[in-house]
N, C-alpha and C positions, 0 to 999 in steps of 0.2 A: 481466749478473751471473749467475754460476753459482749454481744452487740445486738442492736435492734435498729430498724429503719422503716421509713415510709417513703414511697415514691408516688408523686401525683403528677399526672399529665393534664394539661389544659390547652384549649384552643385559643389563640390570640385573635384579635379582630382582623389582622392582616392574613389570617390563614395559617400562620406558623404555629408551632407547638411549643409551649413552655413546659419545663420540667422542674418540679420542686422536690428536692431530696432532703430529708431530715434523717440524720444518722446519730446514734449515740453508742458509746462503748465504755466499758469499764476495764482499764488496763490492769494487768497484774501489778500488785503493789500500790494501787490507788494513785493519788497525786504524786507521790514520791516515785513510783514506777514510771509514770508518764514523764516526769522531769528527767529521770535517768535515761530513758529511751531517747528523749530529745537531745540530750548531751552527746549520746553515741550515734546520732544520725538516724534513729529508727522511730521517729515521731509518727504515730498512726494517723494523726490529722493531716500531715503533709502527704503521706502515702495515699490516703483517701482522695485528697484534692488532685494529686497527679493521676490516679486511676480514673477519676471522673473526667478529667481533661482528655485522656486517651479515648475514653468511651465516646465523649462528645465528638471528637475528631473522626472516629470510625463511623458514627451514625451520620455525620454530615457529609463525609467524603466517600464512604463505602470501602475505604482502604484501611487495612489493619495497620496500626502504628508500628514503626520499625522496632520499637523497644518492647512491644507486647510479648509476653511469655508465649513460647510455643510448646505445645504438648509433645512430649517424647513418647516413643513406643512403650516405655515402661509405665509412664503415667496413664497412657490409654488403657493399659491392662489393669489399672486400679492400684498399682503400687505407687508410693510417694517417695520422693527423695528429699533430703535435707541439705 
């Protein structure tokens, strides 16, 4: 799937950091492919939102979320599994 994105970090007046993320993607099959993926529970937009929430949690707490994928020995050696 083709995708592109921009991440911008900014400092707020209270000393905290704001993060602005802009992502775009072209799902296989265009709008029809996107609609079919959503019907079957594989909506990339929802998956991206969930990934960003896990990242936010990890950044703020320093603790890896319990549902984050763990690298296996096979993946560490460069092989992938499906």
